[in-house]
N, C-alpha and C positions, 0 to 999 in steps of 0.2 A: 504493500499501500503505500503510494507517496506522499509524503508529508512536507509542510513548508513551513519555516520556523521565520520569526521575525529577524530584523537584520540587526547587528549585535550592536548593543547600546541604546536601544529602542524599546517599546512597548506600548503594548493596547491597553487603554483604558476602557470599563465597563462596569456595568453596574453601580456599586455603590462609591467605587473610588471616583467614576464618571461624575456622579452627581456632586461630590465633594470639589471637584475638578469647577465645575460650573457656580457653586456656590462660593468658592473662593474669586473666580472671576468675576461675580457678577457683586461682591462685596469691597473689592477692591475698585471697582467701575464705581461704585456710588460715593466712594471715600474720596476717589481720585475728583471725581465732578463737583463733589461735597468743597471741594479747593479752590475750584475754579480751571482744574483743566480738562482743555477739549482734547477727544480722541482723533488721533487720525492714524493710518493706516497705509505702511510701506512694503511692496513687494517684497516677498520673499526670498527673489534672485537678484542679485545686483552685480556691475561687471564687478570684475578682477581689479580694476584699477580704484573704483570708486571703494571697496571695502579694504584694499589694498595701501591706499593714501592715509590711513590709522588705524590704531591697534599695537602695534610693535610687533618684531619676528615670533617671539612666544604665541601669541593668538594665532600669527598667520600659519604656522604648522600644523593649527586645526583645521582652517579653515577648506569645506568642502569643495570643490573646484570642478568646473565641468562646462560644454560647450555647447551651443544650437548649432543647427542646421547650416546655419549662414556661420557657421567656422567661429563666431564672437566668443571672447574668453568671458567667463559667468561664475560667479560664485552664489553659494548659499548666506544669507546673512547670518553673519555669529552675533552681534547683538540690537538693538534696537538705538543705539546711539550714534553710530555711524551714518547710518541712512536718514537720523534726524539732521545728522548737518548737513548731507549730501542734498536734502529735500529742502532746506533752509536757503542753501547756499544758492539753488537755483531758482529761486521764489523772490525776487527783489519787492513785491507788494505787502507781505506781512510785515504787520506792526509788530514793534516791541512794546511791552514785555511778550512773549510768545511763553503762552503756558500749554504742555500739550501732553497725553497719556498715550500710552501703546501697547496691546495686550496681545500677544502673537508669539508665534514658535520661532525659535533661531536652534542653529545648527553648529556643532563642535566637534570633530573625527579628532575626539580625545580620551584620553580616559574614561572609566563610569569608576561609579561607587553607588551604585543604586540603594543601597542602604542609607546612602546621605541626599538621595534622590537627587543625583548626578547622572543623565543620560545624554546621549550623544541628540539627539531632539529635546528640547526640553522648554517650555514657555515663561518668558520674561514677562512682569508686568511693571513700567516705567512710567515713570515721572520727570520729565524736567521743563526747568522754564529757562527762559532766554532774555536777554536783555536788562539784566536784576544783578548789578555790582554788590550792590550792600549784603551783608552777612545776613540780614534779616530774611533771605531767601533761604536761608539753610535753617533758618530758627521755623520756617513754618513745616519744612520740609521733617524735621524733628519732631514738629507737633503730628502729621499727616501719620507717620509712620508708628506713633504710639496709637491714633487713634484706629490704624489700620488695624492693629493684632488685637485691642480689646474688641474691636466688632468681631473679630473671630473668634474670640473666645479664648485664647490664647494668654489671657494676662499681659502686664508689661512689661518695658522693653527696658534695656540700657542700651546708650547711642556711644560709640568709640567714635571722636576724629580725632585726624592728623590735619598735615598742611602740607603738600607733595613739596610746598619751598623752604620748610622748613625742616622735610625729610633729606632734602636736596643741600640745603645748609648745613646739616649735621655731617654728611657724605663727605663734601668739600671739606669741613672743618677737621674731620680725621685724615684727610689728605686720603682717602680713596682717589686711585687714578680714573679721571676723568670718560677712559676709554668705558670703563664696567662699572659706571654710573649706574644703569636700566640692570643691568644683571644684578648685580647687588642688590638694589630695590627689588626685584623680580625674587630671590632668594629670603627677604624680609618679609615680601607678600605669604612666607609658606609659614609664620611663625605658629599659624593655631595648629598646623600639622603634624611639623616636625619639631616645634618646641624651641626651645632657648641650645640647647646642646646640638641639634640638628643644624640650626642656624648658620652657627659659629663652624660645624664641622665644612658644610657647602663653600661659607665665604673663606675659608681658608685653602678649598679645592680650585676656587677660580682659576681657570688658564686664562690669560691675557699677557700684553706685554710687560707687567710688572706683577705679582704676586703681592694677595696683600700680607702681612705680617700679622701674627698671632697679637701683638701688642695693640697695634690699628685696630683689630676686630673684638680687642678686650674694650677700648675705647669707645670704640661705636655703640657696642651693646650696653657698655653703661651710660651713654649720653640718651638710646631711646627707651632706656627703661623707665618706667612708671614711677613717680612716689604715692605719697598717702595720701596726697591733694592733688586735685587741678592747679591751684595754685603755686604749690610746691614744685611740681613739673614745670610749670612754667617758668618761674624764677628759678631753676636750675639751668635750664635752656639758655635765658635772658643774660647769662654771665657770658656766654661763650656765643652768643648770634645776637650781639644788642641791637643791630639794623636790618632782620631779616623782616621781612613783608608778613611771609607768612606767619611769623611768631605775633606779629599786631593784630594779624586777624582772627587768627585761634584767643588772642585776647578782647575782641568784639566779642566773639562768641559767646565764651566765658563768661563776660560781662552781662550778655543777655540772658543768658543762661539763670546768671544768679538772681538776675531782675525778675525774671518770670518762672522763679521757682521750679525749676527743670534740672530735677536734683539727677537724671537716667542719663546727663551726659559725661562722659569723661574723656580727658584730653590723653590720649596714647600717641607717643613719639615713634612707637615702633609700628604702628598701622601704615601697610604701604601696599596700597592696591595695583597690582601687576601691569596694567594695561600704560602705554606711556604718554595715553592722551591727556591727563590729570593734571592740572597747573596752581589747584588750590586746595580748597578744604578736601578732606577725603573723610567718608563714611561707612561705618558697619553699622549694624542693626542685631544685637542680639535681645532673645528672650531672656524674661529674667530667671523665668523656672528651670536651670539648667538641666533640670531632670527631662524635660520635652527636648532640650536640642542646647548642647553646649557651641556649637559651631556658630559663623555668621547667617543670619537669615535673610537681610537686605543689606547693599552695598550701593556705594555710587563716591559721588563728589562733583568737582568742578572742573570744565574744561574749557575754557575761556578762551583758547585761541583756535579752536577746530575750526568753527565757523569760518572765520578768517582765511585758516590755511585753505580750506575749500575753495573759498574765492577768489585767493591767490591775492587778498590783500593785506595791508601791516595791522586794520584796524581791526580790535579785538571787540567780541561780542560775548560780552559775559554768558554763560551757560553752567547751570546746575542742576542735578537730577540723583533719582538712587531707581534701584532695579528690583524688585519684587521677583524671587524665583518659585513659583507656581509647586513645580513638584517638591520644594525643598518645604515648603508650608505643608503640602499633603502629607507628608511622612508624619510631622508631627502632628494633624487633626486626622491622623489614620487612630491616633492614640486616644482619644477622643471620638472614636466613629460612633460609639452606641447613638448617638444622639441624630445619626443621618439615616434617613430610609433608605432601602435597596431599590426601589419603584418610585418612580416619580408621580404614577397614577396616585391618586386619593381613594377611587373607588371603581371595584369591577364590576360591574353587571351583565346579571345571569337571566336569560330571557325565559322565561316556563312557560310552556307551551308553544302557540302560535303566536307571538308577541313581537315577533324580531324584529318588523318595521316599526312597531310602534316605540321599542325600546332607541329605538337610531334617534328617534324626534327626544326622546326623553333624556338621553344622553346631550345631545345639543343645551336643554334647559338646565342641566347641570352644569354643563360648562360656560353657563351666564353665571352661575354664581361661585365665577373661578376655581372652579373645584377640575383638578387633573382628571377625566375618565376614560376608562380602556370598559369594553366589553366584549363579550364571547360571543362568535359569530357561528360556530361551526355546530352540526345537531349531533354527532356521533358519540360524545360524551356523556356520563352522568353526572347528576348534579353534585356526590362527592366528589368525584375526581375534577370538575372544574372547580371547586373549594379548593381543594388540596394545590393546584394548578396556583391560585391567585395566593394562596399562604405561601406556598415554595417560594413564588416569585418577589413577597414584601409588603405585596396589597394590604391594606389594613383592615378595610371592610368590602363585602360585597353587599350588592344590591339585587332582590330578587323580583323581578315584575311576570306578572302571572295578568290572565283576563278581569280580576278583581282588581289589582293596584290599577290596573290601567283608568279602568272603568270609574275608579276613585281619586285618579291623579294622584296615588302615592307610591311607596316602595317599604319594602321588608328589607334593615339593613341587618346585616350581623358583622359584629365587632370579632375580626379572628383572633383577637389579642385574649380578651374573655369569655368567648363566646355568646356576651351577651346579643338579643334578637329585639328589633321592635316596629313596628310601623309607623312612617312619619309619611306626611306630606311633602309633594317633591319640591316646595317652596321651603321647608324647614330643612332640608339636608345638608346645607353648607353648617346652620348653629348647631344641628347634630353630632358632625362630625368633629367641627370645633376643631378645624384646621389651624394649625398655629404658624 
């Protein structure tokens, strides 16, 4: 017998998981729009030229590349940020500030970690705001992230921040050769995965025009270590990075956080987002409940140069945003999956006798009550088998419609969870089921 498996690193989603995925999308969409972000959709397929323009050497190794019948060099998008920059750069009529969200699949031919929600096809849910240089844009994003996870029922969050200019300043101060700055940053980006000792080892193993000495690695890791408070961490770096504009931006964020009582913001100089297009604030969001997930669940930052680069202009277009990984959120929600249904249908209609065509009309009436309604269409099965089918697929209620019910414009409802059964008028079905 011939069998067909899914490609490596991808997954079919169905049943409760698919329902939960839609719940995450819809919850995030509502939050995004409540903050004034508008939707845009960019193509899954971009030119290799556009996707290769930004993103860095490491991510380019993971780009799925293809060509069309005309021999054009194309690629599958690896995030929503580069397509946003391409889109904005080619539309001179867009007014600033420009706030947008995008929810859709992205593709990376890289390693997978299914238990962490890391696949080769995954769904990113992004927000970005262009045209705002002030750090208030970051503050709004922090509020949004917290609201999103509270609404998803995953509790409060911790937000770690850094600034690419601060990190670059530290690396320069330690006198790490400029030729391997980006490589060093990509290694620091693994801190959560391989720990401090792993980072030290990889830094010492860098092959380049000049190796990094153990003394420089120790100075670097000492400078990026976090102190007991945000203020102490800031003051430690201020002694070495006196005129660093990134440090000034961090100070603004910390001052805003204090005024707004945002006690979940942490300044972490070790935070290094691996993509090379970040120019300022870098952001990672963690759930406060580490038993649900230890690693970051949202990440992003500021990329003020990308739009101008796409337009081949020196003019800076301020831009900052974050990305929610839907699959990673799903792995956490699956631990609370008991609150989700396996089936979208609220009720399964079972015709009794020769009432099938009348049942079709009743189903329409019930749908007008904002109920999700399915119906049994075939004649072959016994009533007990039909009820078993509905129960096995996760439908909570069945509704029997015989000639008496049709005549009285009523329905006999059976709750498959507690076996309670009663007859109610059609117009009262919604209130009886009490769909939450």
